[in-house]
C-alpha positions in Angstrom: 26.6 -13.7 6.9 26.5 -12.3 3.4 22.7 -12.5 3.4 22.7 -10.6 6.8 24.7 -7.8 5.3 22.5 -7.6 2.3 19.4 -7.6 4.5 20.9 -4.8 6.7 21.9 -2.8 3.6 18.3 -3.0 2.3 16.8 -2.1 5.6 19.2 0.9 6.0 18.5 1.8 2.4 14.8 2.0 3.1 15.4 4.2 6.1 17.6 6.6 4.1 15.2 6.7 1.2 12.3 7.6 3.5 14.2 10.1 5.5 16.0 11.9 2.7 14.4 11.2 -0.6 10.7 10.3 -0.4 9.6 8.5 -3.5 8.6 10.9 -6.4 8.8 13.9 -4.1 11.8 15.6 -5.6 11.9 17.2 -9.1 15.1 15.5 -10.2 13.5 12.0 -9.8 12.6 10.1 -13.0 10.9 6.8 -13.2 13.2 3.9 -13.9 12.5 2.3 -17.3 12.2 -1.4 -17.7 12.7 -1.4 -21.5 16.1 -0.1 -22.6 19.0 -1.2 -24.7 21.8 -3.2 -23.0 19.7 -4.7 -20.2 20.0 -8.5 -19.4 18.7 -11.0 -17.0 20.1 -14.5 -16.0 17.9 -17.2 -14.5 18.1 -20.9 -13.6 15.1 -22.8 -15.0 14.3 -26.1 -13.4 12.3 -28.5 -15.5 10.7 -31.3 -13.5 10.3 -33.7 -16.4 14.0 -34.3 -16.8 15.0 -33.0 -13.4 17.6 -30.6 -14.7 18.5 -26.9 -14.5 19.0 -24.8 -17.6 20.8 -21.6 -17.6 19.0 -18.9 -19.6 20.2 -15.5 -20.5 17.7 -12.8 -21.6 18.7 -9.5 -23.2 17.2 -6.5 -25.0 18.6 -5.6 -28.3 17.2 -3.5 -31.3 14.0 -1.6 -31.9 11.0 -2.8 -33.8 7.4 -1.6 -34.6 4.6 -4.0 -33.6 0.9 -3.2 -33.4 1.8 0.5 -33.9 3.9 0.4 -30.8 7.6 1.1 -30.7 9.1 -2.0 -29.0 12.5 -3.5 -28.1 13.3 -7.0 -29.1 13.9 -9.6 -26.4 16.3 -12.5 -27.1 17.4 -15.5 -25.1 20.3 -17.9 -25.1 20.3 -21.2 -23.2 22.3 -24.3 -22.6 19.2 -26.4 -23.3 20.1 -28.5 -26.3 16.5 -29.3 -27.4 15.1 -25.8 -26.9 12.0 -25.5 -29.2 13.4 -23.4 -32.0 10.2 -24.1 -34.0 8.3 -21.9 -31.5 11.0 -19.3 -30.9 12.9 -18.4 -34.1 16.6 -18.6 -33.7 18.6 -15.6 -34.8 22.4 -15.0 -34.9 22.3 -13.5 -31.5 19.8 -15.9 -29.9 16.2 -17.1 -29.8 13.7 -14.4 -30.4 11.2 -14.4 -27.5 9.1 -11.4 -28.4 9.2 -7.6 -27.9 8.7 -5.3 -24.9 7.2 -1.8 -24.5 6.0 0.3 -21.6 3.4 2.9 -21.0 2.4 4.7 -17.8 4.3 2.3 -15.5 3.0 -0.8 -17.3 5.3 -3.2 -19.1 3.9 -5.2 -22.0 5.2 -8.2 -23.9 4.3 -8.8 -27.6 4.3 -12.5 -28.4 6.9 -13.8 -31.0 4.3 -16.1 -32.6 1.1 -14.0 -33.1 1.8 -10.5 -31.8 -0.7 -10.9 -29.0 0.0 -8.6 -26.0 0.3 -9.6 -22.4 0.8 -7.3 -19.4 4.0 -8.3 -17.5 4.1 -5.6 -14.8 2.0 -2.7 -13.5 4.3 -0.5 -11.4 1.6 2.1 -11.1 -0.4 0.0 -8.7 -0.5 1.2 -5.1 -0.5 -0.7 -1.8 -3.8 -2.5 -1.3 -4.9 -2.3 -4.9 -5.6 -5.3 -7.2 -4.9 -5.8 -10.9 -4.7 -8.4 -13.7 -1.3 -9.5 -14.9 -1.3 -11.9 -17.9 -4.8 -12.9 -16.9 -4.0 -13.6 -13.3 -5.2 -11.5 -10.3 -2.5 -9.9 -8.2 -2.7 -7.7 -5.1 0.0 -5.2 -3.9 0.8 -5.9 -0.3 3.2 -3.0 0.2 5.2 -0.4 -1.7 8.5 1.0 -0.5 11.5 2.9 -1.9 15.0 1.3 -1.7 18.4 2.3 -3.1 19.1 -0.6 -5.3 21.3 -1.1 -8.4 22.7 2.4 -8.2 19.5 4.4 -7.8 16.2 4.7 -5.9 13.6 2.3 -7.1 10.1 1.4 -6.2 9.8 -2.1 -4.6 6.4 -3.7 -4.5 5.5 -6.9 -2.7 2.9 -8.5 -4.9 0.6 -11.4 -4.0 -0.4 -13.8 -6.8 -3.1 -16.4 -6.3 -2.4 -19.9 -7.6 -5.5 -22.0 -6.9 -8.1 -22.7 -4.1 -7.0 -19.6 -2.2 -3.3 -20.5 -2.3 -0.8 -17.7 -3.1 2.8 -16.7 -3.1 4.3 -13.3 -2.4 7.2 -11.9 -4.4 9.0 -8.6 -4.8 8.8 -6.5 -8.0 11.6 -4.0 -8.5 11.1 -1.0 -10.7 13.2 -1.4 -13.9 14.2 -5.0 -13.0 11.0 -7.0 -12.5 10.5 -10.0 -10.3 12.5 -13.2 -9.6 10.9 -14.8 -12.8 11.4 -11.7 -14.9 9.3 -12.6 -18.0 6.5 -14.7 -16.5 6.1 -13.1 -13.0 2.8 -14.9 -12.2 3.8 -18.4 -13.2 5.8 -19.5 -10.1 4.0 -22.3 -8.4 1.6 -22.9 -11.4 3.8 -24.8 -13.9 5.7 -28.0 -13.8 9.0 -26.3 -13.0 10.6 -23.5 -11.1 12.7 -20.4 -12.0 15.5 -19.1 -9.8 16.8 -15.6 -10.4 20.6 -15.3 -10.9 21.3 -11.7 -11.8 20.5 -8.5 -13.6 23.0 -6.4 -15.6 23.2 -3.3 -17.6 25.7 -3.1 -20.4 27.4 -6.2 -19.0 27.8 -4.9 -15.4 25.9 -7.0 -12.8 23.9 -4.7 -10.6 21.4 -7.0 -8.9 22.0 -10.6 -7.7 20.0 -13.5 -6.3 21.1 -12.6 -2.8 19.5 -9.2 -3.2 16.2 -10.8 -4.2 16.4 -13.2 -1.3 16.9 -10.3 1.1 13.9 -8.6 -0.3 11.8 -11.7 0.0 12.9 -12.2 3.6 12.0 -8.5 4.4 8.5 -9.0 2.9 7.9 -12.2 4.8 8.9 -10.8 8.1 6.6 -7.8 7.6 3.5 -9.9 6.9 3.8 -12.7 9.4 1.8 -13.0 12.6 4.2 -13.1 15.5 4.2 -16.5 17.3 6.4 -15.9 20.4 4.9 -13.1 22.5 4.8 -12.3 26.2 1.5 -13.1 27.7 0.3 -15.7 25.2 -1.6 -18.6 26.6 -2.7 -21.9 24.9 -5.5 -23.8 26.6 -6.1 -27.4 25.7 -8.7 -30.0 26.7 -7.4 -33.5 27.3 -10.2 -35.9 26.4 -10.8 -39.5 27.4 -12.5 -41.2 30.3 -14.0 -38.7 32.8 -11.4 -39.5 35.4 -8.6 -38.3 33.0 -10.4 -35.5 31.2 -9.0 -32.1 32.2 -7.8 -28.7 31.0 -4.2 -27.7 30.9 -2.4 -24.7 29.5 0.9 -23.5 28.2 2.0 -19.9 28.6 4.8 -17.6 27.9 6.2 -15.5 30.7 9.5 -13.8 31.1 12.8 -13.7 29.2 15.9 -15.9 29.4 19.0 -16.9 27.6 19.5 -20.5 26.8 22.5 -21.9 25.0 23.3 -18.4 23.8 19.8 -17.6 22.4 17.5 -15.0 23.7 14.2 -16.8 24.4 10.8 -16.4 26.0 10.2 -18.8 28.9 7.5 -21.4 28.2 5.6 -22.9 31.2 3.0 -25.7 31.5 0.1 -25.5 33.9 -1.1 -29.0 34.8 0.9 -30.3 31.9 0.7 -34.0 32.5 3.5 -35.0 30.1 6.1 -33.3 32.2 8.2 -35.7 34.4 8.4 -35.3 37.4 4.8 -33.9 37.4 4.4 -30.4 38.9 1.3 -28.1 38.8 3.4 -25.5 37.0 6.6 -26.6 35.2 9.2 -24.9 33.0 9.3 -26.5 29.6 12.1 -24.5 27.9 12.6 -21.4 25.9 10.8 -20.3 22.6 12.3 -18.1 19.9 11.5 -17.4 16.3 13.7 -16.5 13.3 12.4 -15.8 9.8 9.2 -17.6 10.3 10.7 -20.6 12.1 9.7 -21.3 15.7 12.2 -23.1 17.9 12.0 -24.7 21.4 15.3 -24.8 23.4 15.1 -27.4 26.1 17.3 -29.6 28.2 15.6 -33.0 28.2 18.3 -34.7 30.2 18.4 -32.1 33.0 22.1 -31.4 32.4 23.7 -28.1 31.9 25.7 -28.9 28.8 23.1 -30.6 26.5 20.7 -28.1 25.0 18.5 -29.0 22.1 17.1 -26.5 19.5 14.0 -28.2 18.3 12.3 -26.7 15.2 8.6 -26.8 16.0 7.0 -24.9 13.2 8.3 -23.4 9.9 6.1 -20.8 8.3 8.7 -19.5 5.9 7.9 -21.8 3.0 5.9 -21.3 -0.2 3.4 -23.7 -1.8 5.2 -26.7 -3.2 8.2 -26.7 -0.8 9.1 -29.8 1.1 10.9 -29.6 4.5 11.2 -31.4 7.9 10.6 -30.3 11.5 11.3 -31.7 14.9 14.8 -33.0 14.2 13.7 -34.5 10.9 10.9 -36.5 12.6 8.2 -35.2 10.3 8.5 -34.9 6.5 6.1 -32.3 5.2 5.0 -30.6 1.9 3.2 -27.2 1.9 0.3 -27.7 -0.5 -1.9 -24.6 0.3 -1.9 -21.3 2.2 -5.4 -20.0 3.0 -5.8 -16.3 3.4 -8.4 -14.5 5.5 -9.0 -17.1 8.3 -10.5 -14.7 10.9 -10.4 -15.4 14.6 -11.9 -12.6 16.7 -11.1 -9.9 14.3 -7.6 -11.0 13.4 -6.6 -12.3 10.0 -4.5 -15.4 10.1 -2.9 -17.5 7.4 -3.5 -21.3 7.6 -0.8 -23.5 6.2 -2.1 -26.8 4.8 0.6 -29.4 4.8 0.8 -33.0 3.4 2.5 -35.3 5.9 4.2 -38.5 4.6 3.5 -40.6 7.7 4.7 -43.8 6.0 8.2 -42.3 5.6 8.2 -41.3 9.3 7.3 -44.8 10.5 3.6 -44.3 11.3 2.2 -46.1 8.2 -1.0 -44.1 7.9 -0.3 -42.9 4.3 -0.5 -39.2 3.5 -2.4 -37.1 6.0 -3.2 -33.4 5.9 -2.0 -31.1 8.7 -3.0 -27.5 9.4 -1.0 -24.9 11.1 -2.2 -21.4 11.9 0.4 -18.6 11.9 0.9 -17.2 15.4 -1.0 -20.1 17.0 0.4 -23.4 15.7 -1.5 -26.6 15.4 -4.9 -27.1 16.9 -4.2 -30.7 18.0 -3.7 -32.1 21.5 -0.6 -30.1 22.3 1.6 -27.2 21.0 4.3 -29.7 20.5 2.1 -32.1 18.5 2.7 -30.5 15.1 1.3 -33.6 13.4 -1.9 -35.4 14.6 -0.3 -38.5 16.1 -2.5 -38.4 19.3 -5.0 -35.8 18.2 -8.0 -37.9 19.1 -7.1 -37.5 22.8 -7.5 -33.7 22.9 -7.6 -30.4 21.1 -6.8 -26.7 21.4 -9.7 -24.8 22.9 -8.4 -21.2 23.0 -5.4 -18.9 22.6 -5.2 -15.6 24.3 -2.7 -12.7 24.4 -2.7 -10.6 27.5 -6.3 -11.4 28.0 -7.5 -10.9 24.4 -8.8 -13.9 22.6 -7.0 -14.8 19.5 -8.6 -18.2 18.9 -11.5 -20.1 20.3 -13.1 -23.5 19.7 -16.3 -24.5 21.5 -16.2 -27.6 23.7 -18.6 -30.5 22.7 -21.6 -30.8 24.9 -20.7 -34.2 26.1 -17.3 -32.9 27.4 -19.1 -30.0 29.2 -21.2 -32.5 31.0 -18.3 -34.6 32.1 -16.3 -31.5 33.2 -19.3 -30.0 35.0 -19.4 -26.9 32.8 -23.0 -25.9 33.2 -23.2 -22.4 31.9 -21.6 -20.3 29.1 -21.8 -16.5 29.5 -20.8 -13.5 27.6 -21.5 -11.2 30.5 -18.4 -10.5 32.7 -20.6 -8.9 35.3 -21.9 -12.4 36.1 -18.4 -13.5 37.2 -17.2 -10.4 39.1 -17.0 -12.0 42.6 -14.2 -14.3 43.7 -13.3 -16.5 40.7 -10.7 -19.2 40.1 -9.1 -20.8 37.1 -9.2 -24.6 36.5 -6.0 -24.9 38.6 -7.8 -23.4 41.7 -5.8 -20.1 41.6 -7.8 -17.0 42.3 -7.8 -14.6 39.4 -8.5 -10.9 39.3 -9.7 -10.4 35.7 -11.3 -13.0 33.5 -10.1 -13.5 29.9 -12.3 -14.2 27.0 -12.4 -17.9 26.3 -11.2 -18.7 29.8 -12.9 -21.3 31.9 -13.8 -19.7 35.3 -14.9 -21.4 38.5 -17.3 -19.3 40.6 -19.6 -20.5 43.4 -18.8 -24.0 42.5 -19.9 -23.6 38.9 -17.8 -23.4 35.8 -18.2 -20.7 33.2 -16.7 -20.1 29.8 -16.4 -16.3 29.2 -16.8 -15.3 25.5 
C-alpha cells in the first residue's frame, strides 16, 4: 500500500508539474545542483564473493582544487571491516573516494588515486539522445518533471547497455543521481549489486528507496508492450501425423470479473487440450499488473476455487531469478534483446535460462525466449517453457486484424494441410471465405489462413 501511495503521488506530481510549472519555463526556476555541502547518500552494497550486504554512507564535505577545477570532496563510511584503505585513504571523517564538480548539467568525478576524470551524469541530455558515461553508452528513454524532495526536478529514464544487446533502465533524478549514485552504469556488470537506501540534505532524509522503486515502476509501465488487449488472436499449428495436424487459436474477447479481478475473457478455438472438447471454449480470464500476466481459471469447475496462475513476468532485469506457473518453472533472465521488429513494431525479447533439472525434467539448462506482448512461440500460450515444443509452434499473432507476429509454415506442413497458395493480394480472396473452423468471415486478417473455393490461402 505504501508503494501505491508513492506511485500515485509521483503520478500526480507529474501532472501538477506539467499543468502548472513546465520544466525550465518560468524565470524563478534554477537547476538543482548535484554537488553541494551537506548532501549524503546511503546504499546497501551486495558482494557476491562473501554473500553479504555492506552499509555504505557517502557524503560531500569540504572544497578542493583538482585539475584547475573547484571540487567538493566525497567521503564514505562503511561497516565493511576489510575495506581496502590502501586504495581509498582513510581520514578522520571517513574514506576519501574522490572529488566531484559539475558543469553545464554534467557531473564529473575525479579519482582519489590518479586524479583521472570520469563523467557520472549528463542531465543535459534530451529524450532520444545518446551519450557516453564513464565509457559506457547510455540512451535517454524519457524526460519528465516531478515534484520530488521538496522541489521540481528533472527525471530521466536512462538505458544502459550491458553486453550482447542486454540493457537495464534506471531513473536519474536531477541533484540526486541514480539508484547506484556514484557508479550509475555498473549495475548488472559487476559481481555484486547496489540497492539505494536514502538521500539526505544536512541530515534530513528527502528521498527513499520506495521513491526510486516507484519511479522504476513508472518507467517500466511506460515502455512495456501491452499483453492483454481486446481483439488479440494467437494462432498455432499443432504438428504430428497428418491425421492430427491442425490449426487452433486463442483469442481475447470481452470483459469479466473473476475472483474479484477485472479480466479479459480468453477463448480457445479448436483447442484440443480442453476437456470436455468444444469447438470454442472459455479458458479463463487474463489480466496484467506491472509486467506480470496472470490467468484466472477454475480448473475444477466449481464456483469457489479460482486459481491465479502467473504465466509471464516481464518485470525483471538481467540477472534476476524468479518462478512462474505456481513455482513450476525456475528461471533466470540472462538477456533482453532490443529492436526485435515484427511488422513495424519493436518488441523486446527476454532470453531466460530454465533449470529443468530443478523442475524435474532432467534436461539440464535450456534457454527460453519470451516476446513482450506476445509470449512464448512454442506450442501453446500456456507453454512458457518448451516441454512439448516439438509438437507445434506459434504461427501468427494479430490485434484487431493487424499482424503483430508471423512465422512461415514449413513446406512439408503446407502439403499435409493442403495449403497450396500464399498470397499478398486480398482481392484474390474477396468472395465467400472461411476460417480453418469453417466459419464464414467478412474481412481477412494478415497472417490468417483462409479457405476459398476449397483451397487454403495465407494472407500476408
